[in-house]
Backbone bond lengths (Angstrom), bond angles and torsions (degrees), N, CA, C in turn:
res aa  C-N    CA-C-N  psi(-1)  N-CA   C-N-CA  omega(-1)  CA-C   N-CA-C  phi
1 X - - - 1.450 - - 1.515 109.28 -
2 X 1.295 111.96 142.20 1.458 117.17 -178.33 1.519 109.04 -91.03
3 X 1.262 114.27 172.79 1.464 120.55 -179.27 1.514 110.47 -66.15
4 X 1.319 116.91 -37.53 1.468 119.71 178.61 1.527 110.51 -63.22
5 X 1.294 116.86 -40.32 1.460 119.83 179.01 1.528 110.49 -65.70
6 X 1.344 116.08 -39.44 1.459 120.12 177.42 1.529 110.69 -63.57
7 X 1.303 115.83 -44.40 1.467 119.61 -179.91 1.526 110.86 -65.92
8 X 1.309 116.50 -36.43 1.459 120.48 178.38 1.521 110.16 -66.16
9 X 1.324 117.11 -43.06 1.473 120.52 177.77 1.526 111.18 -64.16
10 X 1.331 116.40 -41.50 1.471 119.98 178.99 1.519 109.67 -64.80
11 X 1.314 117.59 -43.02 1.462 121.08 179.53 1.520 110.22 -63.97
12 X 1.330 117.52 -42.72 1.455 120.73 178.26 1.526 110.41 -63.28
13 X 1.322 115.82 -41.12 1.466 119.80 177.44 1.513 111.74 -62.70
14 X 1.327 116.67 -40.71 1.476 120.36 177.82 1.530 111.03 -65.33
15 X 1.320 117.02 -39.24 1.456 120.63 178.80 1.532 109.89 -64.72
16 X 1.329 116.38 -44.43 1.462 120.30 178.55 1.521 110.06 -63.53
17 X 1.328 117.41 -42.56 1.463 121.22 179.39 1.521 110.64 -64.40
18 X 1.317 116.88 -42.48 1.463 120.58 179.04 1.530 110.13 -64.09
19 X 1.325 116.34 -42.01 1.460 119.78 178.09 1.517 111.92 -63.69
20 X 1.319 116.76 -42.94 1.469 121.23 179.01 1.525 110.12 -64.49
21 X 1.341 115.94 -39.60 1.470 119.59 178.58 1.519 110.18 -64.90
22 X 1.332 116.68 -40.61 1.470 120.21 178.55 1.509 111.62 -63.35
23 X 1.331 116.52 -42.91 1.461 120.45 178.51 1.525 109.86 -64.81
24 X 1.343 116.22 -44.57 1.459 119.64 179.07 1.526 110.17 -60.02
25 X 1.322 117.49 -42.20 1.469 121.43 -178.41 1.533 110.47 -65.03
26 X 1.313 117.97 -39.86 1.467 120.39 178.78 1.530 111.36 -67.54
27 X 1.328 116.05 -40.02 1.475 119.74 176.64 1.524 109.64 -63.35
28 X 1.317 117.15 -41.43 1.465 121.89 178.73 1.542 109.96 -61.81
29 X 1.321 117.07 -45.36 1.468 121.04 179.79 1.528 111.08 -65.01
30 X 1.333 116.88 -39.48 1.466 119.73 177.40 1.527 111.67 -64.14
31 X 1.318 116.98 -39.81 1.478 120.29 177.45 1.524 110.47 -63.47
32 X 1.319 116.47 -43.25 1.472 119.92 177.67 1.518 110.84 -61.52
33 X 1.338 115.78 -42.19 1.456 120.12 178.88 1.526 110.89 -62.67
34 X 1.324 117.23 -42.19 1.470 120.60 177.68 1.522 111.53 -62.64
35 X 1.337 116.66 -43.35 1.466 119.55 177.85 1.522 111.09 -62.28
36 X 1.319 116.35 -40.11 1.463 120.14 179.31 1.523 111.03 -65.02
37 X 1.326 116.73 -42.77 1.465 119.80 178.99 1.526 111.54 -66.54
38 X 1.316 117.54 -37.83 1.475 119.88 177.22 1.521 110.48 -64.69
39 X 1.333 116.05 -42.40 1.469 119.73 178.48 1.529 110.50 -63.12
40 X 1.329 117.36 -41.14 1.462 120.46 178.79 1.526 110.55 -64.69
41 X 1.322 117.09 -39.95 1.466 120.35 178.14 1.526 110.76 -64.80
42 X 1.330 117.46 -41.66 1.467 120.44 177.80 1.520 111.09 -63.38
43 X 1.324 116.93 -41.80 1.464 120.34 178.26 1.526 111.06 -64.70
44 X 1.334 116.63 -41.11 1.460 119.80 178.94 1.531 110.45 -64.17
45 X 1.329 116.78 -42.24 1.470 119.91 177.92 1.520 111.50 -63.40
46 X 1.326 116.22 -42.11 1.465 120.05 179.68 1.528 110.56 -65.59
47 X 1.329 116.95 -41.34 1.467 119.94 178.45 1.521 110.23 -64.97
48 X 1.326 116.94 -39.65 1.467 120.13 178.92 1.532 110.09 -64.06
49 X 1.316 116.62 -44.27 1.471 119.99 179.12 1.525 110.32 -62.28
50 X 1.338 116.54 -42.39 1.467 120.27 178.97 1.518 110.55 -63.36
51 X 1.331 116.76 -43.79 1.458 120.24 179.64 1.526 111.38 -64.42
52 X 1.326 116.91 -39.30 1.462 119.82 178.58 1.526 110.83 -66.47
53 X 1.325 117.51 -38.94 1.470 120.27 177.20 1.525 110.47 -63.51
54 X 1.325 116.43 -43.00 1.464 120.06 178.45 1.530 110.48 -64.08
55 X 1.332 116.79 -40.33 1.461 120.73 178.73 1.524 110.55 -63.92
56 X 1.333 116.73 -44.69 1.468 119.72 178.86 1.527 111.18 -61.58
57 X 1.330 116.56 -39.53 1.468 119.87 178.56 1.524 110.50 -64.93
58 X 1.340 117.49 -41.27 1.464 120.32 178.67 1.516 111.12 -65.10
59 X 1.328 117.35 -40.88 1.468 120.61 178.95 1.528 109.79 -65.32
60 X 1.329 117.04 -43.86 1.468 120.46 179.30 1.526 110.51 -61.56
61 X 1.341 117.09 -40.83 1.460 121.06 178.99 1.535 110.38 -65.38
62 X 1.327 117.14 -41.61 1.464 120.47 179.37 1.528 110.94 -66.07
63 X 1.325 117.56 -40.22 1.465 121.04 178.17 1.521 110.12 -64.62
64 X 1.335 117.07 -41.35 1.467 120.43 178.67 1.530 110.67 -63.72
65 X 1.334 116.83 -41.59 1.467 119.50 177.71 1.527 111.12 -64.28
66 X 1.331 117.00 -40.13 1.463 120.89 178.74 1.527 110.65 -63.68
67 X 1.320 116.65 -43.50 1.468 119.92 179.02 1.528 111.45 -65.15
68 X 1.335 116.31 -38.65 1.461 119.79 177.62 1.524 110.33 -64.66
69 X 1.338 116.83 -40.56 1.465 119.93 178.34 1.531 110.98 -65.34
70 X 1.329 117.20 -40.08 1.470 120.46 177.85 1.528 110.81 -65.43
71 X 1.332 116.66 -40.25 1.467 119.97 178.39 1.527 110.25 -64.42
72 X 1.322 117.18 -41.20 1.465 120.97 178.25 1.523 110.61 -63.35
73 X 1.335 116.88 -43.35 1.457 121.24 179.45 1.526 110.64 -63.98
74 X 1.321 116.83 -42.80 1.468 120.28 178.11 1.525 111.18 -62.34
75 X 1.339 116.41 -41.69 1.460 120.28 179.80 1.526 110.29 -66.35
76 X 1.334 116.66 -41.59 1.464 119.82 179.16 1.527 110.51 -64.79
77 X 1.319 117.98 -40.70 1.462 121.16 178.27 1.528 110.71 -63.86
78 X 1.339 116.94 -40.40 1.462 120.44 178.35 1.531 110.64 -64.60
79 X 1.319 116.92 -41.27 1.465 120.10 178.73 1.527 111.05 -65.91
80 X 1.335 116.81 -38.93 1.465 119.39 176.92 1.524 111.13 -65.51
81 X 1.313 117.69 -36.97 1.465 120.73 177.34 1.523 110.48 -64.20
82 X 1.331 117.05 -40.57 1.470 120.81 177.99 1.522 109.92 -63.85
83 X 1.333 116.58 -43.16 1.467 119.86 179.09 1.530 111.32 -64.91
84 X 1.320 117.54 -38.71 1.463 120.66 178.28 1.526 110.42 -65.62
85 X 1.317 116.42 -41.22 1.472 119.55 177.65 1.520 110.77 -64.69
86 X 1.333 116.46 -41.58 1.465 119.71 178.29 1.527 110.53 -64.16
87 X 1.303 117.76 -39.71 1.460 121.65 178.31 1.529 110.72 -63.26
88 X 1.332 116.45 -40.52 1.467 120.52 177.80 1.525 110.82 -63.13
89 X 1.320 116.85 -43.54 1.471 120.85 179.55 1.522 110.31 -63.77
90 X 1.329 116.24 -43.62 1.473 119.48 -178.50 1.523 110.44 -66.06
91 X 1.329 116.66 -42.48 1.470 120.23 179.30 1.521 110.32 -62.77
92 X 1.302 118.20 -43.53 1.468 121.44 178.89 1.522 111.15 -64.42
93 X 1.305 117.10 -40.69 1.471 120.88 -179.51 1.525 110.51 -68.55
94 X 1.315 116.87 -38.60 1.471 119.45 177.94 1.532 110.90 -67.46
95 X 1.308 117.30 -34.98 1.466 120.02 178.70 1.529 111.23 -71.16
96 X 1.310 118.18 -30.54 1.452 122.39 -177.70 1.526 112.61 -80.58
97 X 1.285 117.63 -35.11 1.465 119.76 -174.22 1.521 110.39 -89.75
98 X 1.345 113.84 164.45 1.469 120.38 178.25 1.500 109.08 -83.54
99 X 1.288 114.52 157.21 1.461 120.62 179.61 1.521 108.66 -115.32
100 X 1.292 114.30 150.41 1.446 119.53 175.50 1.512 107.99 -88.02
101 X 1.323 116.97 119.91 1.448 121.34 178.13 1.531 107.18 -119.34
102 X 1.312 117.83 110.47 1.475 119.94 -175.20 1.523 113.77 -59.20
103 X 1.324 119.67 -32.12 1.471 120.06 -178.31 1.521 111.69 -74.06
104 X 1.288 117.77 -33.63 1.458 119.82 -175.34 1.519 111.98 -102.82
105 X 1.294 117.59 -6.13 1.434 118.95 -177.41 1.520 109.50 84.59
106 X 1.313 115.46 -175.60 1.463 119.12 179.50 1.498 110.90 -74.94
107 X 1.296 116.67 134.39 1.459 120.54 176.42 1.512 108.55 -107.61
108 X 1.336 116.27 141.73 1.453 117.36 -178.30 1.508 112.96 -71.65
C-alpha cells in the first residue's frame, strides 16, 4: 500500500468516526431532552394534584362554613319562635288577669 492509500484510509476512518460521534451526540441530546420532558410532565402532574387537593380543601372548608351558618340561622329562628310563643302566652295571660291599679284600687 502506498502512502496515498494509507492517508485515504485514515481520512475515511476519521470521517466515519466523526459521523459516528455526531450520531452518538445527537442520540445523547435526544435522551437528555426526553428525560427533561418526562421530568417536566411529572412536575406538572404533581403541581396539578397539589392544586386539586388545595381546591378540594377550600371547597370543603367553604361547605362547612355554609352549613355552620345555616345551623346558626336555624337555631336563631327556633329561638325567635320560642320567644314569640312566650310573648303570645304572656300577652294572653296579662289580658285575662286583673291588674293592680293604685288609683282605682283592686279590680276583680
